C-alpha positions as a Markdown table, in Angstrom:
| # | Residue | x | y | z |
|---|---|---|---|---|
| 1 | Unk | 107.4 | 108.9 | 130.0 |
| 2 | Unk | 103.7 | 109.1 | 129.4 |
| 3 | Unk | 102.6 | 112.3 | 127.7 |
| 4 | Unk | 99.0 | 111.9 | 128.6 |
| 5 | Unk | 97.9 | 111.0 | 125.1 |
| 6 | Unk | 95.6 | 108.0 | 124.8 |
| 7 | Unk | 94.8 | 106.1 | 121.6 |
| 8 | Unk | 91.0 | 106.2 | 120.9 |
| 9 | Unk | 90.5 | 102.6 | 119.8 |
| 10 | Unk | 86.9 | 103.2 | 119.0 |
| 11 | Unk | 87.9 | 105.9 | 116.4 |
| 12 | Unk | 90.7 | 103.7 | 115.0 |
| 13 | Unk | 88.4 | 100.7 | 114.6 |
| 14 | Unk | 85.7 | 102.8 | 112.9 |
| 15 | Unk | 88.1 | 104.3 | 110.4 |
| 16 | Unk | 89.9 | 101.0 | 109.7 |
| 17 | Unk | 86.5 | 99.2 | 109.2 |
| 18 | Unk | 85.3 | 101.9 | 106.8 |
| 19 | Unk | 88.6 | 101.8 | 105.0 |
| 20 | Unk | 88.4 | 98.1 | 104.5 |
| 21 | Unk | 84.9 | 98.4 | 103.0 |
| 22 | Unk | 85.8 | 101.3 | 100.8 |
| 23 | Unk | 89.1 | 99.6 | 99.8 |
| 24 | Unk | 87.3 | 96.5 | 98.6 |
| 25 | Unk | 84.9 | 98.5 | 96.5 |
| 26 | Unk | 87.6 | 100.8 | 95.1 |
| 27 | Unk | 90.1 | 98.0 | 94.2 |
| 28 | Unk | 87.3 | 95.9 | 92.6 |
| 29 | Unk | 86.1 | 98.9 | 90.6 |
| 30 | Unk | 89.6 | 99.8 | 89.6 |
| 31 | Unk | 90.4 | 96.4 | 88.3 |
| 32 | Unk | 87.1 | 96.1 | 86.5 |
| 33 | Unk | 87.6 | 99.5 | 84.9 |
| 34 | Unk | 91.0 | 98.5 | 83.7 |
| 35 | Unk | 89.6 | 95.3 | 82.2 |
| 36 | Unk | 86.7 | 97.2 | 80.6 |
| 37 | Unk | 88.9 | 100.0 | 79.1 |
| 38 | Unk | 91.3 | 97.4 | 77.7 |
| 39 | Unk | 88.3 | 95.5 | 76.2 |
| 40 | Unk | 86.9 | 98.7 | 74.8 |
| 41 | Unk | 90.1 | 99.4 | 72.9 |
| 42 | Unk | 90.6 | 95.7 | 72.0 |
| 43 | Unk | 94.0 | 95.8 | 73.6 |
| 44 | Unk | 96.3 | 92.8 | 74.5 |
| 45 | Unk | 96.7 | 91.3 | 77.9 |
| 46 | Unk | 99.8 | 93.4 | 78.7 |
| 47 | Unk | 97.9 | 96.6 | 78.1 |
| 48 | Unk | 95.1 | 95.2 | 80.1 |
| 49 | Unk | 97.5 | 94.7 | 83.0 |
| 50 | Unk | 98.8 | 98.2 | 82.6 |
| 51 | Unk | 95.3 | 99.7 | 82.8 |
| 52 | Unk | 94.4 | 97.5 | 85.8 |
| 53 | Unk | 97.6 | 98.6 | 87.5 |
| 54 | Unk | 97.0 | 102.2 | 86.9 |
| 55 | Unk | 93.4 | 102.1 | 88.1 |
| 56 | Unk | 94.5 | 100.0 | 91.1 |
| 57 | Unk | 97.1 | 102.6 | 92.1 |
| 58 | Unk | 94.4 | 105.3 | 91.8 |
| 59 | Unk | 92.2 | 103.2 | 94.1 |
| 60 | Unk | 95.0 | 102.9 | 96.6 |
| 61 | Unk | 95.5 | 106.6 | 96.5 |
| 62 | Unk | 91.8 | 107.1 | 97.1 |
| 63 | Unk | 92.0 | 104.8 | 100.2 |
| 64 | Unk | 94.9 | 106.8 | 101.5 |
| 65 | Unk | 93.1 | 110.1 | 101.0 |
| 66 | Unk | 90.0 | 108.7 | 102.8 |
| 67 | Unk | 92.1 | 107.6 | 105.8 |
| 68 | Unk | 93.8 | 111.0 | 106.0 |
| 69 | Unk | 90.5 | 112.9 | 105.9 |
| 70 | Unk | 88.8 | 110.4 | 108.3 |
| 71 | Unk | 91.7 | 110.9 | 110.8 |
| 72 | Unk | 91.0 | 114.6 | 110.9 |
| 73 | Unk | 87.3 | 114.0 | 111.7 |
| 74 | Unk | 87.9 | 111.1 | 114.1 |
| 75 | Unk | 91.2 | 111.8 | 115.8 |
| 76 | Unk | 93.2 | 108.6 | 116.7 |
| 77 | Unk | 94.7 | 110.1 | 119.9 |
| 78 | Unk | 93.3 | 112.4 | 122.6 |
| 79 | Unk | 95.1 | 114.7 | 124.9 |
């Protein structure tokens, strides 16, 4: 049965579009930061991958937190 709740597609598309833009920037910055930190310490390629992975995971967490905050400002459902 219908509960009277409708998906607000304009809010969903706004948040998804912003998350894609933010995600591209965060992932790129995370990978670049991992490469730069590894180069700073003159580390090997395995350590570089570990740094890039750690900063990449932080970027993904940042994207997740952005979407959760954006959902509270732009609710996906009404009713």
